[in-house]
N, C-alpha and C positions, 0 to 999 in steps of 0.2 A: 698343930693345925694342918701342916703339909702332909703328915702321915694320914690324917683323916681323909683329906681330899683324894689321895692316891688310893686308899682302900675303897672309897666310894666309887671311883672310876672303875676299878677292877670288878667291883660287885655288879655295876651296871653292865659292863662288857660280858661278864659271865652270864647274867640273866638274858642278854640278847642272844648269846650263843645257845643257851638252853632253849630259847624260844624258837630257833631255827630248826625245822624238821630235817630228817635225813633226806627226804625227796628234794628239798630246796638245794641242799649241798650237791646232790647228784645232778640236778639241772645245771647248776653253775659249772660243775666240772665238765659235763657233757658239752656245754657251749664252748668252753675253752679248748676241748679236744676235737671239736668238729672241724674237719678240713675245709679250707676256703680256697676258691680258685686262685691260682697263681699265674695262669697263662692259658692261651688258646692256641692250638696248633691245627692248621688246616691240613687235611689229608687228601692224597690223590691229586689229580689235576683239577683243582678248583677253578671255577670261572670259565671263561671262553665265550663262544658265540652261541646265542640262542635266538630262535625266531620269535618275534613278538606274539604274545598270547599263550606261549608255552610256559611250563614250569621247569626249573632246574634245581639241583640239589647241591648243597655244600656239606661235605663230610668234615667233621672236626673232632678234636679231642680236647677235653678240659683237664688241665693238670692242677692238682694231683687227681688220679683216676677215681678216688673215693668221694669226690664232690657230689653232693645231691643236687640235681638240677631239675627245675620245673620249666614248662614251656614259657610261662610268663617271665622267666628270668632272662630270656634271650631277646635282644632287640637287633634290628637291622639298621646300620648307619651307612648312608650313601654319601660319598665324597667325590669331588672332581667330576660331577656329572656334566656331560655335554650332549646336547640334543641337536641332531641334524634334520632339518625340515626339507621336504620335497622341493626341489628347485624347478621352476617352470621356465623354459627358454622359448623363444619365438617359434622355433621349429617343432617343438613338442606340445605347444599349447592346446592343440586339438585333442591330444591324448590324455592330458593330465589336468588335475585341479589341485590347487595348493592346499596342503593340509592345514588344519587348525593348529594353533600353537599348543605345544605339549609341555606341561610342567615336568621337569626332570624328576622331581620328588614323587611324582605319580607313576613312575615307570616300574617300581619294584614294591612287592609286598611280601613280607614273611608270613607264610600261612600255617606252618607247623614245624615243631622240633620234636624229634622222636629218638629214642635210643637206637643205635645201629645194631643189626643182627647179622650173624654169619649165615651161610647157606643152610645150616642145620636149624636155624631159628633161634640160636642162642644169643643172648645179649652180650655185646662186647663192652667190657667194663670201661667206663670213661669215654666211650665214643658215641657220637651223636650225628644225626642227619637233619639239616635244616632245609626245608622246601620253600623256594622263592617263586612267586608268581609274577610274570611280566605282564604289564598292562599299559593302558594309555590310549587315548583316542587320536586318530589322525595317522597319516602316513609318515613315519619318522624312523630315524636310527638313533640310538643312545649308547654312549660309552660312559662307564663310571667305575669307581673303586668301591667295593662293598666291604664293610667290616661287620663282624658279629660281635656284639657287646653283651657280656654276661653281668647281671646285677647280683650282688650278694650282700648280706648284712653281717658285719663283723661282730666280734664278741662284745663290743661296746655299744652295739645297736645302730651303728652308722652304716648307711648304704654306700657300697663301694662298686666300682666298675672295672672289668677287665676286657680289653679289646683284642680282637684277632688282627693278624697282618692283613694288608689290603688284598682283596681279590678282584682282579680286573675282569669286568663283564661287558659284553657288547650285545645289545639288542638290535637285530636287523629286521627290516620289514618282511612281511609274508611275500611269497612269490607273486601273489595277485596284486600286491602294491608295488613291488620293486621291479617288475618286468611287464612290458606291454607287447602286444602283437601288432604287426603291420602287414597289410596285403592290399593288392589292387582289387578294384571292384569287378574286374573282368580280366581274362587271359585269352590269348588267341590259341587256337587248337593245335595247329601244326607249325613247325619251324620250316625254314627254307630247304632243309634236307629231307623233309617228309616225316620226321619223327614227331611224336606227340610232345607238346610243351608241358613241363611240370608246372604246377601251381606253387608259387613261392609264398611261404609264411615267414616273415622276418620277425626276429625277436629283439626288442629294444630294452636296454636296462635304463632305469631312472637315475638321476643325479640328485644328491642331497647336499645341503649347505648348512654349516654351523654359523652361529652369530659372529664368529671370528672371520668368516669368509672362507674357511677351509672347506673343500668339497670332498665328497665321498660317493662312490658309484656302487650300485648294486652289482652283483657278479653272477654270471651265468653258472658258475661253479656251485652256487647255492641250490641249484636244481639238481636233484639226484635221480630223477626219472622223467623221461619224455615218452609219451604214448600217443599214438594216433589210431583211432578206430576207423578203419576205412570201409566204405560201403562196397558192395559187390561191383560197382561200376569203376572202381579204382584198381589199377594194375600194380602200382608200386608206391611205397612210402619210404622216404629216406630221412632218418633223424640223425645220421652220423655227423652232419655238418653243424649241429646245434652248438656244440662247445667251442669249435674252432672258428667257424665262419658265421654262426648265429642265425641260421635259418633252417627250415624244414621244407621238404618238397613232397607233394602229392601228385602222382601222375595217373591220368585216366587210362582205362583199358579201351582202346579204339574199336575193339570187337564187341563191346557192350551195346545193347540196343538203346541205351540212354544217349550215347554220343553219335551213333550212326546217322540219324537224320541230319545232324549238324555237319558231319563229315562229308555227306553226300550232297550237301547244298539244299536239302529240303527244309531245313530249319535255320533260323537266324541266330539262335542261341540255345544252349542247353545248360542245365544246372543240377548239381547234387550237393551233398553236405558231408564233410568229414568231421569227426569229433577229435579235438586235440586236448590232451591233459598233461599238465606239468605238476610234479610233486616236489616240494622243497625239502631241505634237510630236517625241517621241523614237522613234516607230515602234512602241511597245509597244501591246498591245491589251487591251480588256475586252469579253467577250462574254456574252450572256445568251440562253438559250432561254426566251423570254417565253411563259408559258402564257396563252392567250386562253380563259378560261372564262366562258360567258354563261348567265344564267338569265332567266326571264320577268320582265317589269316588274311583273306582278301575279300573285300566287299565292293559293290558298285553302287554309287549314288547318282541319281539324275539331278542335274542342276539346270534350272531355267533362268535365263537372264532377260528380263523384259527391256527391250530396246527403248520403248517410249519413256519409261521411268529413268533409265540410265542417261539418255540424251537430255531429258528435261533437267535432271540434276546437274549434268555437265554444263548446260547453258547457265544455270544458277550459280556456278562456281564450285559445285560439289562433285568431286571426281571419284568418290568412294561409294561402292555398293556392297552392302553386307548380306550374306546368305547364311541364315542360321541353320546349322547342321544338328542341333541338339535333338530335335524330334526324330530325325532319321537315324542317328547313332544310338538313341535310347532303345530302339528295337533290337539292337545287338548287345545290350547290357551296359552301354556307356552312359551311366546315370550321373546326376549332379554330384554325388559323393564318391565317385569312382576312385579318386586319388586321396580322399580324406584320411585314410588309415596308413598312408605311406610317409616315411621320413627319408631324408637323404636321397632324394630322387630328382631326376630331371626329365623334362618332356622335350622331344625333338621332332617337330613336324617340318618336313621338307615338301614344299608344293612345287610340282613340276607342271608348268603351263607354257605352251609355245607362244612367245610374244609375236612371232611372225603370223600366227593364225588368229590370235585374240589380242587386241591392243590393250593389254592390261597385265599387271603383275598381281599376284595373289599371296595372301598370308593367312595362316590358320591361327586365330586368336582365341582367348577365353579358356585356356587350358590351366586354370588356376586350381590349386589344391582344395580350397574351400568352396569353389563355385565353378565346377567343370561345365562350362557352357560354350562348346566349340562354335565359332563363327568364322566362315570363310570370307575374308574381306578382299574385294577386288578394287584396285586403283587403276582407273582408265586414263590414258593420255590422249584419246580422241573418241569421237562418237562411234557407235556400233550400228551395224545393219542387221535387220532380222534375217533369219534363214541359216545362220551359221550353226553347224553341227560338228562337234569334235570327233576325230577318228577314235574308234574303239580302243581303249587302253593307252591312248597317247597322253592324256592328262591324268595325273594321279597325285596322291599324297602318301608319302612314307611317314607313318606315325610310329615313333618309338618312345617307350617309357623305360628309362634305365634307373637302377637303384643299386647303391653300394651298401652292403650290410654294415651295421654299426660296429665300429672297432676294426673293420677290415677295409683298408683303403686301396687294395690292389685288385679287387675283383668287382667288375661291373656286371650285374645281372639284368636281364630284360623281362620284366613281367608282361610287357605288351610290345609286340612288333606287328604292325598291320599295314597292308597296302589298301588304300582307299582309292579305287578307280573312279574318275569323274567323267560322266557323260554330260558334257556341257552343250547346251543349245541356246541360241539367241532368238527369242520370240518377239512377236509384235508388242 
């Protein structure tokens, strides 16, 4: 009986072997001989810094080199992702708006995997190039470790994975997002030594903050080209201070017919426009049509003080009389938003009034960044009599706007230095 069972088993096994075709055997043997990935090696300087919106490539080798690889076999794994959002401070609120939240997993997308070729167009055995697209809405910076993961099916039909070493990648904002311009609404034409004043264009970098509270600053070094297209009315452009002191200057040609009426006193203001263009390391651009608005370095305003109003207010216990200068200064380009584009600046108005001739002290108010509405405020300590007229040039205001470039605490520049002569008369 035992012999019968053994014979039957051998007979069945023989019949099964006979039933298998030569092709089946070949397929099984090929599957066992097919090389499978044992590791991924990153080639060259993988990773680094990339401007948002650009693509970058990861070169890698799959070992052993004979592994057959399809694009669908490769996945991108993002680890340790940290997103820094634009930080808005009180001093920069007028320039920036807070970015919408960015999901770190939405920052990278694997768009293609292709065999690598040499300069002659020949395929390099076992070497591949993965192209990654950076993406995401909002003004942000992201740092992460990227891994390439290759799927393969082993001889037993099970799906296995092989992962590459970590590739550190940093996404930075575009220059248009990471840097902003600052300039005054007007500049005075000549300095005290008679030279033409340059127009200052300040460059401010933005600050970003991670959820941990760690801050990161955009860098001027991410800009690799600074260009100013100057009009014919401009004599000189200086971009050499951009990287060290973070500003650019544009200086008018005082011989140009555009500026001569202003320089001779025939016009109250004159304007032109220069085109400024910055290009970052990723090739994206930031442009500005910089308005060059100039006013005289010295102007004269007629101020009339009505004695009847001042004395009536004095009797009522009100000793202050305000004289609004907004309308008069607007004719010289001093508009409501004159200071709105500046950061790190101070306004210093010094009013010179002879207390022996006019029983009052005066102060220039309303020099706010978001609402430049200059008001000359007089405080009287006794009543006034009609008929007083100030001596020419004796009463005046020295108005100076000083600004320190961002990141440079040792240099104070003056976009505006103006002498405002006051012809004060006390009327009925």
